[in-house]
LUMBA-861917 format. One record per residue (C-alpha): residue number from 1; residue in three letters; chain; x, y, z. Coordinates in nm, 3 decimals, always signed. Each point is the difference from the previous one (the first is absolute). Last residue first. Layout:
! LUMBA-861917
- num / residuo / cadena / u / v / w
- NUM / Ala / A / X / Y / Z .
...
END
This chain:
! LUMBA-861917
- num / residuo / cadena / u / v / w
- 307 / Ser / A / +0.139 / +2.565 / -0.425 .
- 306 / Lys / A / -0.169 / -0.251 / -0.220 .
- 305 / Val / A / -0.369 / -0.053 / +0.073 .
- 304 / Leu / A / -0.159 / -0.333 / -0.086 .
- 303 / Leu / A / -0.367 / +0.065 / +0.074 .
- 302 / Gly / A / -0.111 / +0.100 / -0.350 .
- 301 / Arg / A / -0.236 / -0.295 / -0.025 .
- 300 / Ser / A / +0.196 / -0.176 / -0.276 .
- 299 / Arg / A / +0.321 / +0.074 / +0.192 .
- 298 / Leu / A / -0.132 / -0.169 / +0.315 .
- 297 / Val / A / -0.104 / -0.311 / -0.192 .
- 296 / Trp / A / +0.329 / -0.013 / -0.189 .
- 295 / Arg / A / +0.200 / +0.048 / +0.320 .
- 294 / Glu / A / -0.187 / -0.290 / +0.162 .
- 293 / Leu / A / +0.060 / -0.224 / -0.299 .
- 292 / Pro / A / +0.370 / +0.090 / +0.000 .
- 291 / Ser / A / +0.019 / -0.082 / +0.376 .
- 290 / Phe / A / -0.190 / -0.328 / -0.042 .
- 289 / Ile / A / +0.209 / -0.171 / -0.265 .
- 288 / Leu / A / +0.377 / +0.054 / +0.014 .
- 287 / Leu / A / +0.038 / +0.158 / +0.344 .
- 286 / Asp / A / -0.256 / -0.221 / +0.177 .
- 285 / Ile / A / +0.122 / -0.317 / -0.168 .
- 284 / Ala / A / +0.360 / +0.088 / +0.085 .
- 283 / Ile / A / -0.078 / +0.066 / +0.368 .
- 282 / Gly / A / -0.174 / -0.336 / +0.039 .
- 281 / Val / A / +0.279 / -0.182 / -0.184 .
- 280 / Ile / A / +0.263 / +0.165 / +0.222 .
- 279 / Leu / A / -0.183 / -0.096 / +0.320 .
- 278 / Ile / A / -0.032 / -0.367 / -0.102 .
- 277 / Leu / A / +0.367 / +0.001 / -0.102 .
- 276 / Leu / A / +0.105 / +0.151 / +0.334 .
- 275 / Ile / A / -0.202 / -0.254 / +0.198 .
- 274 / Ala / A / +0.142 / -0.292 / -0.200 .
- 273 / Leu / A / +0.357 / +0.122 / +0.049 .
- 272 / Phe / A / -0.063 / +0.054 / +0.371 .
- 271 / Val / A / -0.115 / -0.360 / +0.035 .
- 270 / Met / A / +0.299 / -0.124 / -0.201 .
- 269 / Pro / A / +0.237 / +0.198 / +0.223 .
- 268 / Met / A / -0.189 / -0.137 / +0.303 .
- 267 / Ser / A / +0.075 / -0.360 / -0.087 .
- 266 / Asn / A / -0.170 / -0.239 / +0.246 .
- 265 / Ala / A / -0.036 / -0.248 / -0.288 .
- 264 / Thr / A / -0.376 / -0.023 / +0.056 .
- 263 / Arg / A / -0.031 / +0.376 / +0.042 .
- 262 / Gly / A / +0.201 / +0.065 / -0.316 .
- 261 / Asn / A / -0.209 / -0.254 / -0.190 .
- 260 / Glu / A / -0.315 / +0.178 / +0.118 .
- 259 / Leu / A / +0.123 / +0.332 / -0.138 .
- 258 / Leu / A / +0.099 / -0.165 / -0.326 .
- 257 / Gln / A / -0.348 / -0.154 / -0.018 .
- 256 / Gly / A / -0.151 / +0.347 / +0.029 .
- 255 / Leu / A / +0.238 / +0.136 / -0.262 .
- 254 / Gly / A / -0.082 / -0.272 / -0.249 .
- 253 / Ile / A / +0.151 / -0.345 / -0.028 .
- 252 / Gly / A / -0.166 / -0.236 / -0.246 .
- 251 / Leu / A / -0.358 / -0.118 / +0.031 .
- 250 / Asp / A / +0.067 / -0.354 / -0.122 .
- 249 / Pro / A / +0.258 / -0.053 / +0.276 .
- 248 / Ser / A / -0.276 / +0.063 / +0.258 .
- 247 / Ser / A / -0.045 / +0.232 / +0.296 .
- 246 / Ala / A / -0.323 / +0.167 / +0.103 .
- 245 / Ile / A / +0.031 / +0.210 / +0.317 .
- 244 / Ile / A / +0.257 / +0.262 / -0.104 .
- 243 / Glu / A / -0.113 / +0.014 / -0.363 .
- 242 / Ala / A / -0.365 / +0.046 / +0.097 .
- 241 / Ala / A / +0.079 / +0.277 / +0.248 .
- 240 / Met / A / +0.220 / +0.176 / -0.255 .
- 239 / Leu / A / -0.275 / -0.026 / -0.262 .
- 238 / Ser / A / -0.260 / +0.144 / +0.234 .
- 237 / Arg / A / +0.227 / +0.290 / +0.089 .
- 236 / Trp / A / +0.063 / +0.080 / -0.367 .
- 235 / Ser / A / -0.366 / -0.021 / -0.095 .
- 234 / Phe / A / -0.106 / +0.204 / +0.305 .
- 233 / Ala / A / +0.244 / +0.276 / -0.094 .
- 232 / Trp / A / -0.118 / -0.020 / -0.361 .
- 231 / Gly / A / -0.361 / +0.040 / +0.114 .
- 230 / Gln / A / +0.094 / +0.298 / +0.215 .
- 229 / Lys / A / +0.153 / +0.170 / -0.300 .
- 228 / Leu / A / -0.299 / -0.095 / -0.214 .
- 227 / Gly / A / -0.244 / +0.131 / +0.262 .
- 226 / Ala / A / +0.182 / +0.335 / +0.005 .
- 225 / Leu / A / -0.026 / +0.004 / -0.379 .
- 224 / Tyr / A / -0.375 / -0.061 / +0.022 .
- 223 / Gly / A / -0.039 / +0.286 / +0.245 .
- 222 / Pro / A / +0.181 / +0.236 / -0.236 .
- 221 / Leu / A / -0.182 / -0.141 / -0.309 .
- 220 / Ala / A / -0.356 / +0.046 / +0.126 .
- 219 / Ala / A / -0.071 / +0.295 / -0.233 .
- 218 / Pro / A / +0.147 / -0.186 / -0.298 .
- 217 / Val / A / -0.199 / -0.317 / +0.083 .
- 216 / Val / A / -0.335 / +0.170 / +0.065 .
- 215 / Ile / A / -0.024 / +0.236 / -0.298 .
- 214 / His / A / +0.118 / -0.152 / -0.330 .
- 213 / Trp / A / -0.004 / -0.374 / +0.078 .
- 212 / Thr / A / -0.289 / -0.008 / +0.247 .
- 211 / Gly / A / -0.205 / +0.246 / -0.204 .
- 210 / Arg / A / +0.049 / -0.209 / -0.313 .
- 209 / Leu / A / -0.083 / -0.318 / +0.189 .
- 208 / Gly / A / -0.337 / +0.142 / +0.105 .
- 207 / Thr / A / -0.050 / +0.367 / -0.072 .
- 206 / Ala / A / +0.208 / +0.268 / -0.171 .
- 205 / Gly / A / -0.275 / +0.188 / -0.184 .
- 204 / Leu / A / +0.129 / +0.352 / +0.059 .
- 203 / Thr / A / -0.256 / +0.061 / +0.274 .
- 202 / Arg / A / +0.089 / -0.335 / +0.154 .
- 201 / Gly / A / +0.365 / +0.102 / +0.012 .
- 200 / Ala / A / -0.083 / +0.335 / +0.159 .
- 199 / Arg / A / -0.206 / -0.177 / +0.265 .
- 198 / Leu / A / +0.285 / -0.241 / +0.072 .
- 197 / Phe / A / +0.258 / +0.277 / +0.022 .
- 196 / Leu / A / -0.226 / +0.204 / +0.230 .
- 195 / Pro / A / -0.025 / -0.300 / +0.233 .
- 194 / Pro / A / +0.371 / +0.052 / +0.084 .
- 193 / Val / A / +0.194 / -0.331 / -0.024 .
- 192 / Gln / A / +0.113 / -0.095 / +0.353 .
- 191 / Asp / A / -0.207 / -0.318 / +0.017 .
- 190 / Val / A / +0.157 / -0.115 / -0.327 .
- 189 / Gly / A / +0.351 / +0.031 / +0.150 .
- 188 / Ser / A / -0.097 / -0.194 / +0.312 .
- 187 / Val / A / -0.154 / -0.276 / -0.212 .
- 186 / Leu / A / +0.316 / -0.010 / -0.211 .
- 185 / Gly / A / +0.217 / -0.040 / +0.308 .
- 184 / Asn / A / -0.236 / -0.265 / +0.138 .
- 183 / Ala / A / +0.033 / -0.205 / -0.319 .
- 182 / Ile / A / +0.379 / +0.025 / -0.009 .
- 181 / Ser / A / +0.033 / -0.086 / +0.370 .
- 180 / Pro / A / -0.246 / -0.291 / -0.022 .
- 179 / Val / A / +0.180 / -0.145 / -0.306 .
- 178 / Ala / A / +0.349 / +0.007 / +0.155 .
- 177 / Gly / A / +0.009 / -0.259 / +0.279 .
- 176 / Leu / A / -0.231 / -0.263 / -0.145 .
- 175 / Leu / A / +0.163 / +0.047 / -0.339 .
- 174 / Ile / A / +0.353 / -0.038 / +0.137 .
- 173 / Val / A / -0.093 / -0.316 / +0.194 .
- 172 / Ala / A / -0.159 / -0.151 / -0.312 .
- 171 / Tyr / A / +0.306 / +0.095 / -0.207 .
- 170 / Met / A / +0.233 / -0.188 / +0.236 .
- 169 / Met / A / -0.226 / -0.307 / +0.007 .
- 168 / Ser / A / -0.010 / -0.004 / -0.379 .
- 167 / Asp / A / +0.381 / +0.011 / +0.001 .
- 166 / Asn / A / +0.019 / -0.344 / +0.159 .
- 165 / Leu / A / -0.005 / -0.173 / +0.338 .
- 164 / Gly / A / -0.356 / -0.132 / +0.006 .
- 163 / Leu / A / -0.320 / +0.168 / -0.119 .
- 162 / Trp / A / -0.255 / -0.041 / +0.278 .
- 161 / Leu / A / +0.225 / -0.105 / +0.289 .
- 160 / Val / A / +0.270 / +0.252 / -0.090 .
- 159 / Ala / A / -0.261 / +0.276 / -0.044 .
- 158 / Pro / A / -0.153 / -0.091 / +0.337 .
- 157 / Pro / A / +0.340 / +0.035 / +0.173 .
- 156 / Val / A / +0.104 / +0.323 / -0.183 .
- 155 / Trp / A / -0.318 / +0.204 / +0.045 .
- 154 / Ala / A / +0.074 / +0.101 / +0.361 .
- 153 / Val / A / +0.334 / +0.148 / -0.112 .
- 152 / Ser / A / -0.192 / +0.274 / -0.178 .
- 151 / Pro / A / -0.119 / +0.149 / +0.327 .
- 150 / Leu / A / -0.375 / +0.078 / -0.011 .
- 149 / Ser / A / -0.068 / +0.375 / -0.002 .
- 148 / Gln / A / -0.069 / +0.008 / -0.374 .
- 147 / Leu / A / -0.223 / -0.306 / +0.028 .
- 146 / Gly / A / -0.219 / +0.179 / +0.254 .
- 145 / Ser / A / -0.035 / +0.306 / -0.222 .
- 144 / Leu / A / -0.088 / -0.221 / -0.296 .
- 143 / Ile / A / -0.259 / -0.184 / +0.209 .
- 142 / Pro / A / -0.153 / +0.328 / +0.115 .
- 141 / Gly / A / -0.053 / +0.104 / -0.365 .
- 140 / Ile / A / -0.134 / -0.342 / -0.101 .
- 139 / Ala / A / -0.378 / +0.023 / +0.044 .
- 138 / Ala / A / -0.065 / +0.369 / +0.071 .
- 137 / Arg / A / +0.234 / +0.100 / -0.279 .
- 136 / Val / A / -0.159 / -0.248 / -0.239 .
- 135 / Phe / A / -0.348 / +0.134 / +0.082 .
- 134 / Lys / A / +0.111 / +0.359 / -0.048 .
- 133 / Val / A / +0.153 / -0.053 / -0.343 .
- 132 / Arg / A / +0.251 / +0.267 / -0.108 .
- 131 / Ala / A / +0.284 / -0.035 / +0.252 .
- 130 / Val / A / -0.021 / -0.378 / +0.039 .
- 129 / Leu / A / -0.010 / -0.054 / -0.375 .
- 128 / Leu / A / +0.281 / +0.246 / -0.062 .
- 127 / Gly / A / +0.214 / -0.172 / +0.264 .
- 126 / Leu / A / -0.068 / -0.343 / -0.149 .
- 125 / Pro / A / +0.084 / +0.130 / -0.346 .
- 124 / Thr / A / +0.338 / +0.120 / +0.131 .
- 123 / Gly / A / +0.078 / -0.286 / +0.241 .
- 122 / Ile / A / +0.003 / -0.284 / -0.251 .
- 121 / Val / A / +0.227 / +0.145 / -0.270 .
- 120 / Leu / A / +0.216 / +0.172 / +0.262 .
- 119 / Ala / A / +0.032 / -0.320 / +0.203 .
- 118 / Met / A / +0.125 / -0.179 / -0.313 .
- 117 / Leu / A / +0.247 / +0.283 / -0.060 .
- 116 / Phe / A / +0.116 / -0.027 / +0.363 .
- 115 / Gly / A / +0.053 / -0.375 / -0.033 .
- 114 / Leu / A / +0.208 / +0.052 / -0.312 .
- 113 / Leu / A / +0.205 / +0.272 / +0.170 .
- 112 / Gly / A / +0.061 / -0.202 / +0.316 .
- 111 / Arg / A / +0.083 / -0.325 / -0.174 .
- 110 / Ser / A / +0.247 / +0.167 / -0.236 .
- 109 / Val / A / +0.153 / +0.198 / +0.288 .
- 108 / Ser / A / +0.044 / -0.307 / +0.221 .
- 107 / Thr / A / +0.178 / -0.225 / -0.246 .
- 106 / Trp / A / +0.182 / +0.297 / -0.156 .
- 105 / Ile / A / +0.162 / +0.106 / +0.327 .
- 104 / Tyr / A / +0.128 / -0.344 / +0.104 .
- 103 / Glu / A / +0.117 / -0.068 / -0.355 .
- 102 / Leu / A / +0.184 / +0.333 / -0.010 .
- 101 / Leu / A / +0.205 / -0.108 / +0.302 .
- 100 / Thr / A / +0.048 / -0.363 / -0.106 .
- 99 / Gly / A / +0.288 / +0.030 / -0.247 .
- 98 / Gln / A / +0.252 / -0.158 / +0.236 .
- 97 / Leu / A / +0.219 / +0.309 / -0.029 .
- 96 / Trp / A / -0.297 / +0.221 / +0.084 .
- 95 / Ala / A / -0.105 / -0.208 / +0.301 .
- 94 / Glu / A / +0.358 / +0.010 / +0.131 .
- 93 / Gln / A / +0.029 / +0.373 / -0.056 .
- 92 / Val / A / -0.324 / +0.068 / +0.187 .
- 91 / Glu / A / +0.107 / -0.223 / +0.290 .
- 90 / Asp / A / +0.333 / +0.184 / +0.016 .
- 89 / Trp / A / -0.198 / +0.325 / +0.014 .
- 88 / Val / A / -0.195 / -0.138 / +0.296 .
- 87 / Ala / A / +0.327 / -0.078 / +0.177 .
- 86 / Ser / A / +0.135 / +0.347 / -0.083 .
- 85 / Pro / A / -0.308 / +0.158 / +0.156 .
- 84 / Ala / A / +0.097 / -0.170 / +0.327 .
- 83 / Pro / A / -0.220 / -0.277 / +0.133 .
- 82 / Leu / A / -0.244 / +0.061 / +0.288 .
- 81 / Lys / A / -0.118 / -0.326 / +0.158 .
- 80 / Tyr / A / +0.300 / -0.213 / -0.095 .
- 79 / Ser / A / +0.225 / +0.289 / +0.107 .
- 78 / Asp / A / -0.132 / -0.007 / +0.356 .
- 77 / Thr / A / -0.160 / +0.316 / +0.132 .
- 76 / Val / A / +0.087 / +0.364 / +0.072 .
- 75 / Glu / A / +0.349 / -0.077 / -0.124 .
- 74 / Ala / A / +0.094 / +0.370 / -0.024 .
- 73 / Trp / A / +0.164 / -0.072 / -0.337 .
- 72 / Val / A / -0.320 / -0.161 / -0.124 .
- 71 / Leu / A / -0.211 / +0.289 / +0.126 .
- 70 / Val / A / +0.236 / +0.244 / -0.173 .
- 69 / Gln / A / -0.033 / -0.197 / -0.324 .
- 68 / Trp / A / -0.381 / +0.024 / +0.009 .
- 67 / Val / A / +0.011 / +0.371 / +0.084 .
- 66 / Val / A / +0.230 / +0.061 / -0.296 .
- 65 / Leu / A / -0.212 / -0.214 / -0.232 .
- 64 / Val / A / -0.317 / +0.184 / +0.104 .
- 63 / Leu / A / +0.169 / +0.336 / -0.058 .
- 62 / Ala / A / +0.116 / -0.106 / -0.346 .
- 61 / Val / A / -0.354 / -0.108 / -0.089 .
- 60 / Ala / A / -0.141 / +0.336 / +0.118 .
- 59 / Val / A / +0.267 / +0.195 / -0.188 .
- 58 / Val / A / -0.077 / -0.191 / -0.319 .
- 57 / Pro / A / -0.372 / +0.059 / +0.056 .
- 56 / Pro / A / +0.059 / +0.379 / +0.028 .
- 55 / Phe / A / +0.244 / +0.027 / -0.296 .
- 54 / Val / A / -0.212 / -0.160 / -0.270 .
- 53 / Lys / A / -0.327 / +0.194 / -0.023 .
- 52 / Glu / A / +0.054 / +0.360 / +0.110 .
- 51 / Met / A / +0.376 / +0.043 / -0.043 .
- 50 / Phe / A / +0.017 / -0.213 / -0.314 .
- 49 / Thr / A / -0.302 / +0.164 / -0.160 .
- 48 / Arg / A / +0.144 / +0.344 / +0.075 .
- 47 / Arg / A / +0.337 / -0.092 / -0.149 .
- 46 / Phe / A / -0.165 / -0.157 / -0.303 .
- 45 / Pro / A / -0.185 / +0.320 / -0.084 .
- 44 / Thr / A / -0.378 / -0.044 / -0.036 .
- 43 / Arg / A / -0.110 / +0.000 / -0.361 .
- 42 / Arg / A / -0.254 / +0.254 / -0.121 .
- 41 / Thr / A / -0.277 / -0.196 / -0.172 .
- 40 / Gln / A / -0.274 / +0.092 / +0.248 .
- 39 / Ala / A / +0.079 / +0.370 / +0.013 .
- 38 / Thr / A / +0.028 / +0.021 / -0.379 .
- 37 / Thr / A / -0.333 / -0.178 / -0.040 .
- 36 / Glu / A / -0.165 / +0.239 / +0.245 .
- 35 / Leu / A / +0.139 / +0.304 / -0.184 .
- 34 / Ala / A / -0.111 / -0.141 / -0.336 .
- 33 / Asp / A / -0.348 / -0.066 / +0.137 .
- 32 / Leu / A / -0.017 / +0.353 / +0.140 .
- 31 / Gly / A / +0.106 / +0.144 / -0.335 .
- 30 / Ala / A / -0.253 / -0.212 / -0.186 .
- 29 / Glu / A / -0.274 / +0.116 / +0.237 .
- 28 / Leu / A / +0.092 / +0.364 / -0.059 .
- 27 / Gly / A / +0.007 / -0.051 / -0.375 .
- 26 / Ala / A / -0.340 / -0.164 / +0.011 .
- 25 / Leu / A / -0.137 / +0.291 / +0.200 .
- 24 / Asp / A / +0.143 / +0.251 / -0.249 .
- 23 / Gly / A / -0.138 / -0.197 / -0.294 .
- 22 / Gly / A / -0.343 / -0.040 / +0.158 .
- 21 / Gly / A / -0.063 / +0.370 / -0.027 .
- 20 / Asp / A / -0.377 / -0.041 / -0.026 .
- 19 / Lys / A / -0.133 / +0.111 / +0.336 .
- 18 / Gly / A / +0.315 / +0.078 / +0.198 .
- 17 / Ala / A / +0.130 / +0.205 / -0.293 .
- 16 / Pro / A / -0.249 / +0.272 / +0.076 .
- 15 / Ala / A / -0.260 / +0.068 / -0.269 .
- 14 / Gly / A / +0.072 / +0.224 / -0.294 .
- 13 / Gly / A / +0.189 / +0.329 / -0.023 .
- 12 / Asp / A / +0.184 / -0.112 / -0.314 .
- 11 / Glu / A / +0.326 / -0.049 / +0.198 .
- 10 / Lys / A / -0.171 / -0.241 / +0.234 .
- 9 / Val / A / -0.049 / +0.096 / +0.362 .
- 8 / Leu / A / +0.168 / -0.164 / +0.299 .
- 7 / Ser / A / +0.332 / +0.172 / -0.069 .
- 6 / Thr / A / -0.170 / +0.338 / +0.015 .
- 5 / Glu / A / -0.137 / -0.075 / +0.344 .
- 4 / Thr / A / +0.344 / -0.079 / +0.129 .
- 3 / Ser / A / +0.151 / +0.309 / -0.159 .
- 2 / Ala / A / -0.265 / +0.214 / +0.167 .
- 1 / Met / A / +0.077 / -0.148 / +0.338 .
END
């Protein structure tokens, strides 16, 4: 105990170091910062990453293929209803050799991403307006909720009649499906911002647009990100519905049109190919875009704990 007290007193018998010994406190903070930086920059071993991130989905896919092949061997239904995995693989090879496989994917992905970015530009300010202005929320808040629950396929017929069979029709369907989800996600995030944050921001002079940018948006980021993920899901579903229903040589062949072509030709391997490609694109977008964003948000709030 005596040694502890001695360490808190300057060598010249002056005041305790806690009052004016800023150097010791600064050194302690620097050490903690260095420790935190070291913990964050430590690389995870490849073996552990493989076992935790890669191996489980590979096993799941392999299990699905095994069950699928067993059902084919057991002849639970006719082969034209349930094709073998090898038949679907033959369809993949044929599309690759013809040079159309990447074209199918790119036609849909380019439309989906561009439509989602347009929905992001429209839905974000709309969500802030609804969240921050009571009159606007009372006026169009219920409408946004109703539009979010409306199936995207319902917008395809009027969009075709209004705009014709072109890319503008596709983007209109995407916007009508995605904007309400993005706006409502941001509204939900803003509603969950602690009032203490807003009062502290006003005390520091962060009002108006400055307060929105520096206080509201960062605090609402988790809810906003959830709205973005849902908005992308609605964008992708809306696009698939539009491509399935609206068919025109000028539109090209996307994944939705490929699915419809398989149904028209009574080709289940082509149908399964389209379904698998739609699923793969959805998983890839989540892994490449939304999962890193989610990890960044959690890490910035100290919620990403590594065991």
